[in-house]
C-alpha positions in Angstrom: 0.1 -0.1 0.0 2.8 2.2 0.8 4.7 1.8 -2.2 1.5 2.4 -4.5 0.9 5.6 -2.3 4.5 6.7 -3.1 4.0 5.9 -6.8 0.9 7.9 -6.8 2.5 10.9 -5.3 5.0 10.9 -8.2 2.5 10.3 -11.0 -0.7 12.1 -9.9 -0.5 14.0 -13.1 -1.8 11.0 -14.9 -4.9 11.3 -12.6 -5.3 14.8 -13.3 -4.8 14.7 -17.2 -7.3 11.8 -17.6 -9.9 13.6 -15.4 -9.5 16.9 -17.2 -9.5 15.5 -20.6 -12.8 13.9 -19.7 -13.9 17.4 -18.7 -12.9 18.9 -22.1 -14.6 16.1 -24.0 -18.0 17.0 -22.1 -17.6 20.4 -23.2 -17.9 19.7 -26.8 -20.0 16.5 -26.3 -22.3 16.8 -23.4 -23.0 13.4 -21.7 -24.8 13.0 -18.6 -23.3 9.7 -17.5 -19.6 10.9 -18.3 -20.6 14.3 -16.3 -21.6 12.3 -13.3 -18.6 10.2 -13.4 -16.5 13.4 -13.8 -18.1 14.5 -10.5 -17.1 11.2 -8.8 -13.4 11.7 -10.1 -13.5 15.2 -8.7 -14.2 13.7 -5.4 -11.5 11.2 -5.7 -9.1 13.9 -6.6 -9.7 16.0 -3.5 -9.1 13.0 -1.3 -6.0 11.8 -3.4 -4.6 15.6 -3.3 -5.4 16.3 0.2 -2.5 14.8 1.7 0.0 16.8 -0.3 -1.7 20.1 0.0 -0.2 22.8 2.3 -1.9 23.5 5.5 -3.8 26.6 4.7 -5.4 25.0 1.5 -6.3 22.1 3.6 -8.1 24.4 6.1 -9.8 26.0 3.1 -10.8 22.7 1.7 -12.1 21.7 4.9 -14.3 24.7 5.6 -15.7 24.9 2.1 -16.4 21.2 2.0 -18.3 20.9 5.4 -20.1 24.3 4.6 -21.1 22.9 1.3 -22.3 19.7 2.9 -24.4 21.5 5.3 -26.0 23.6 2.5 -27.1 20.3 0.8 -28.4 18.9 3.9 -30.4 22.0 4.6 -31.7 21.9 0.9 -32.6 18.1 1.5 -30.7 17.4 -1.8 -29.9 13.6 -1.9 -26.1 12.8 -1.2 -26.0 11.1 -4.5 -26.6 14.3 -6.4 -23.4 15.8 -5.0 -21.0 14.6 -7.9 -23.1 16.7 -10.3 -21.9 19.9 -8.5 -18.2 19.1 -8.3 -17.0 20.0 -11.7 -18.1 23.7 -11.9 -14.4 25.1 -11.4 -12.6 22.4 -13.3 -11.9 24.8 -16.1 -9.6 26.7 -13.9 -7.7 23.5 -13.1 -7.4 23.0 -17.0 -6.2 26.4 -17.4 -3.6 25.8 -14.8 -2.4 22.6 -16.4 -1.7 24.0 -19.6 0.0 27.4 -18.5 3.6 25.6 -18.2 3.7 25.4 -22.1 3.6 29.2 -22.5 6.3 29.5 -19.9 8.3 26.8 -21.5 8.2 28.2 -25.0 9.5 31.7 -23.4 12.3 29.7 -21.8 13.1 27.7 -25.1 13.4 30.9 -27.0 15.6 32.2 -24.4 13.7 35.5 -24.1 14.1 35.3 -20.4 17.8 35.5 -20.4 17.8 38.3 -23.0 15.4 40.3 -20.9 17.4 39.9 -17.8 20.4 41.3 -19.4 18.7 44.7 -19.0 19.3 44.4 -15.1 23.0 43.9 -15.6 23.6 46.9 -17.7 25.3 50.2 -16.6 22.8 52.1 -14.4 24.9 54.4 -12.1 22.6 54.1 -9.1 20.0 52.0 -7.4 17.2 54.6 -8.5 17.8 53.9 -12.2 18.1 50.1 -11.5 14.7 50.0 -9.8 13.0 51.2 -13.0 15.1 48.8 -15.2 14.6 45.8 -12.9 10.8 46.6 -12.6 10.4 46.9 -16.3 12.4 43.5 -16.7 10.0 41.9 -14.3 6.9 43.5 -15.7 7.6 42.1 -19.3 8.6 38.5 -18.0 5.6 38.4 -16.0 3.1 38.9 -18.9 4.4 35.7 -20.5 5.7 33.3 -17.6 3.6 34.5 -14.9 5.0 33.7 -11.2 8.4 32.2 -12.7 9.4 35.9 -13.6 9.7 36.5 -9.7 12.4 33.9 -9.3 14.4 34.8 -12.5 14.5 38.6 -11.6 15.3 38.1 -8.0 18.2 35.7 -8.8 19.8 38.1 -11.0 19.4 41.1 -8.6 20.8 39.1 -5.8 23.9 38.3 -7.7 24.1 41.8 -9.0 23.8 43.7 -5.8 26.2 41.8 -3.7 28.1 45.2 -2.9 24.9 46.8 -1.6 24.3 46.7 2.1 22.1 43.7 3.1 19.1 45.7 4.5 18.9 48.0 1.4 19.2 44.9 -1.1 16.5 43.1 0.7 14.0 45.8 0.5 15.0 46.8 -3.0 14.5 43.1 -4.4 11.1 42.6 -2.5 9.7 46.0 -3.5 10.9 46.0 -7.3 10.0 42.5 -8.2 6.7 42.0 -6.3 5.2 45.2 -7.4 6.0 44.8 -11.0 4.6 41.2 -10.9 1.3 42.4 -9.5 0.8 45.3 -11.8 1.7 43.0 -14.9 -0.8 40.4 -13.7 -3.7 42.7 -13.7 -4.2 42.6 -17.5 -2.4 39.3 -18.3 -4.8 36.8 -20.2 -3.0 33.9 -18.5 -3.6 35.1 -15.0 -6.4 33.0 -13.4 -7.8 35.8 -11.5 -8.4 37.9 -14.7 -10.0 34.8 -16.4 -12.2 34.2 -13.4 -13.5 37.7 -13.3 -14.0 38.0 -17.3 -16.1 34.7 -17.0 -18.0 35.7 -13.8 -19.0 39.2 -14.8 -19.8 38.1 -18.4 -18.1 41.0 -20.0 -15.6 40.7 -23.0 -12.0 40.8 -22.2 -11.4 43.2 -25.0 -13.7 45.7 -23.3 -11.9 45.5 -20.0 -8.2 45.5 -21.2 -7.8 49.0 -22.1 -8.8 50.0 -18.5 -6.6 47.5 -16.9 -3.9 48.8 -19.0 -4.5 52.2 -17.8 -4.6 51.3 -14.2 -1.3 49.3 -14.7 0.5 52.3 -16.3 -0.4 54.9 -13.7 0.4 52.4 -10.8 3.8 51.3 -12.3 4.5 54.9 -13.2 3.9 56.2 -9.5 6.1 53.2 -8.2 8.9 54.0 -10.6 8.8 57.7 -9.7 8.7 56.7 -5.9 11.3 53.9 -6.2 13.8 56.2 -8.1 13.5 58.8 -5.6 14.0 56.6 -2.7 17.1 54.7 -4.1 18.9 57.3 -6.2 21.4 58.2 -3.6 23.0 54.8 -3.6 25.6 54.3 -6.2 26.4 50.8 -7.9 29.6 49.5 -8.8 29.5 47.8 -12.4 31.7 45.7 -14.7 33.0 48.3 -17.2 32.7 45.8 -20.1 29.1 44.6 -19.3 27.4 47.2 -21.4 29.6 46.2 -24.5 28.4 42.8 -24.1 24.8 43.6 -24.1 23.3 44.2 -27.7 20.7 46.7 -27.0 19.6 46.5 -30.6 19.0 42.8 -30.4 17.2 43.3 -27.2 14.7 45.6 -28.5 14.1 43.1 -31.4 13.4 40.5 -28.8 11.0 42.7 -26.8 8.9 43.6 -30.0 8.7 39.8 -30.9 7.3 39.3 -27.3 4.7 42.0 -27.6 3.7 40.8 -31.4 3.3 37.2 -30.0 1.0 38.5 -27.2 -1.0 40.3 -29.7 -1.5 37.3 -31.8 -2.2 35.2 -28.9 -5.0 37.6 -27.8 -6.5 37.7 -31.2 -6.6 34.0 -31.6 -8.1 33.5 -28.1 -10.9 36.3 -29.0 -11.6 34.4 -32.4 -11.7 30.8 -30.9 -14.1 32.1 -28.1 -16.3 33.7 -30.5 -16.4 30.8 -33.2 -16.8 28.0 -30.5 -19.0 30.1 -28.1 -16.6 29.2 -25.4 -15.8 30.9 -21.9 -12.6 33.1 -21.8 -11.0 30.6 -19.4 -11.5 27.6 -22.1 -10.5 29.6 -24.9 -7.3 30.4 -23.3 -6.8 26.9 -22.1 -7.4 25.6 -25.7 -5.2 28.2 -27.6 -2.1 27.9 -25.2 -0.8 24.4 -26.1 -1.5 25.0 -29.9 0.1 28.6 -30.0 3.1 27.3 -27.9 3.9 24.4 -30.2 3.2 26.8 -33.3 5.6 29.5 -31.6 8.4 27.0 -30.9 8.4 25.7 -34.6 8.5 29.2 -35.9 11.5 30.1 -33.6 13.1 27.0 -34.5 13.5 25.8 -30.9 11.2 22.8 -31.1 13.8 20.4 -29.6 14.4 22.7 -26.5 10.7 23.4 -26.2 9.8 19.6 -26.2 12.5 18.9 -23.6 11.6 22.0 -21.3 7.9 22.0 -21.9 7.5 18.2 -20.8 9.8 18.8 -17.8 7.8 21.9 -16.6 4.5 20.2 -17.4 5.0 17.1 -15.3 6.6 19.1 -12.4 3.9 21.9 -12.3 1.0 19.3 -12.9 2.4 17.0 -10.2 2.4 20.0 -7.8 -1.3 21.2 -8.3 -2.7 19.7 -5.2 -3.2 23.0 -3.5 -5.5 24.2 -6.3 -7.1 21.0 -6.9 -8.4 21.0 -3.2 -9.4 24.5 -3.2 -11.3 24.9 -6.6 -13.2 21.5 -6.2 -14.2 22.2 -2.7 -15.3 25.6 -3.7 -17.5 24.0 -6.4 -19.0 22.1 -3.6 -19.6 25.2 -1.6 -20.8 27.3 -4.4 -23.2 24.6 -5.7 -24.7 24.1 -2.2 -25.0 27.8 -1.6 -27.0 28.2 -4.8 -29.6 25.7 -3.6 -30.4 27.5 -0.4 -31.9 30.8 0.7 -28.6 31.8 2.5 -27.2 33.7 -0.6 -30.2 36.0 -0.7 -29.4 37.0 3.0 -25.7 37.5 2.2 -26.8 39.6 -0.8 -28.9 41.9 1.3 -26.1 44.3 2.8 -24.8 44.6 -1.0 -28.3 45.7 -2.1 -28.7 48.0 0.8 -25.7 50.0 -0.3 -26.9 49.8 -4.1 -27.2 53.6 -3.9 -23.6 54.1 -2.8 -21.7 52.1 -5.2 -18.5 53.8 -4.3 -18.8 52.0 -0.7 -19.4 48.7 -2.3 -16.1 49.1 -4.5 -14.2 50.0 -1.3 -15.7 47.1 0.6 -14.4 44.6 -2.1 -11.1 46.0 -1.8 -11.2 45.6 2.0 -12.4 42.1 1.9 -9.4 41.2 -0.4 -6.8 43.0 1.6 -8.0 41.6 4.9 -8.3 38.1 3.4 -4.7 38.5 2.1 -3.4 39.6 5.4 -4.8 36.8 7.3 -3.8 34.1 4.7 -7.0 33.7 2.7 -6.0 33.0 -0.9 -7.5 35.8 -3.3 -8.9 32.9 -5.4 -10.8 31.7 -2.5 -12.2 35.1 -1.7 -13.2 35.7 -5.3 -15.1 32.6 -5.7 -17.1 33.3 -2.7 -17.7 37.0 -3.4 -18.8 36.5 -6.9 -21.6 34.4 -5.7 -22.8 37.3 -3.6 -22.3 40.3 -5.7 -23.2 38.9 -9.2 -26.7 40.4 -9.1 -25.2 43.8 -8.6 -24.3 43.6 -12.2 -27.6 45.0 -13.0 -27.3 47.9 -10.6 -23.2 48.6 -10.9 -21.5 48.8 -14.2 -19.9 45.2 -14.3 -16.7 46.7 -16.0 -16.3 48.7 -12.8 -16.7 45.6 -10.4 -14.2 43.7 -12.7 -11.6 46.1 -12.5 -11.9 46.7 -8.7 -12.0 42.9 -7.9 -8.9 42.2 -10.2 -6.7 45.2 -9.0 -7.8 44.4 -5.2 -7.1 40.6 -5.5 -3.7 41.0 -7.3 -2.7 43.9 -5.0 -2.6 41.2 -2.3 0.3 39.5 -4.1 2.6 42.1 -2.6 1.3 41.9 1.1 -0.2 38.4 1.6 2.3 37.0 4.2 1.1 33.4 3.8 0.8 33.9 -0.1 2.9 32.2 -2.6 4.7 35.2 -4.0 5.6 36.9 -0.5 6.7 33.5 0.8 8.8 33.0 -2.3 10.4 36.5 -2.0 10.9 35.7 1.8 12.8 32.7 0.9 15.0 34.4 -1.7 15.8 37.4 0.3 15.8 35.7 3.8 13.3 38.4 5.0 10.7 38.1 7.4 7.3 37.8 5.4 5.7 40.4 7.7 8.4 42.8 7.1 7.7 42.4 3.3 4.1 43.0 3.9 4.8 46.2 6.1 7.2 47.6 3.4 4.4 47.0 0.5 1.2 47.8 2.5 1.2 51.5 1.2 1.8 50.3 -2.4 -1.1 47.8 -2.1 -3.5 50.5 -0.8 -2.4 52.9 -3.6 -3.1 50.1 -6.2 -6.4 49.4 -4.7 -7.5 53.2 -4.6 -6.4 53.7 -8.2 -8.5 50.5 -9.3 -11.4 51.8 -7.2 -11.0 55.6 -8.9 -11.2 54.0 -12.4 -14.1 51.9 -11.5 -15.9 54.7 -9.8 -15.3 56.9 -13.0 -17.0 54.1 -15.2 -20.1 53.9 -13.0 
């Protein structure tokens, strides 16, 4: 039994891949028997994944599962019907499964290495480096998501060895975390953006101009403040390093990345429109095919095949946290919809329907407080949309979407128990609460700008 358990821990990706393949089949060829079987498989996945999930996600899973079961008991729904409610969030897991392919083609094309050369050039002082390293992290994040954090932090750590340790830690945690959060608010591969687009029912194309505006305003503020804060600290640099950096070639690489992203977005929108799919499923379908075509176009197929398979196996084998979260959240959401409790939860929002600014501020407060006490933004967003969805007829859904996305991703800089802050804490050997304290003013500013744009669009 122990041997089988060990084998399963190392090969759980097989079970995930089979289940998600069945799910995709039901999208195009609906079948009640397969749908029920899929729900049973979802329950099995929760039990199998629970052991390897982190403590925080185990707690969230238990809370959502027990509360969901209580809702079903209250609604007097037979327990045999529960599997029918278990797959509502499976599209999110499909998206997470294919994301490594996009990351892999960027690695195979060596775009990440070229962009990181920006950090190593002559800058003179930390203020100038702040802007350059933030820009590098920003560009990388759009394509490789959270992996950009590790790459940028490693380069900065090795480049700033002569800088006092205390300053180096603050500098790295500020410039990389903030750039990551600001870049993610409009990235089509960011799970929170995808959830929001589908939950509000608005077009990604109608949302992206406002998210880009918010991103530009926030990053500009941060660059100005960062440059002023660190400009008095000079940096020693290798005299010959600028000569080794081909800035013309680097510019060409950046243009290629931007063009690739534009083509990707166009294809996603076209596929979604032609096949009448949700934004999440459209992105999930396009990523593997687009990544393969991009690798072939770059003539990096062999590298992509090796890197892609390795990344996919590694990432899919470590999806336990999200599996237990999303599937237990499906149970909770399904049970809540069958009861009258959701009407009770909606009452405070409807009571303030004449004061939409208060609702937008409340949304930010919920995400911020949740992030500070360790509740994952995705867990918060799953519950929140069940409650505020009826407000789409009262408040402009674009306003709600902007505030939800900016508020949720602002927590990436202050969530002491979150993945991004934890990674940064380990990389800089800094207390996560210290990182949270340093980034709290930025998080509030980020959310305030999102609320301001959302309020203007009311």
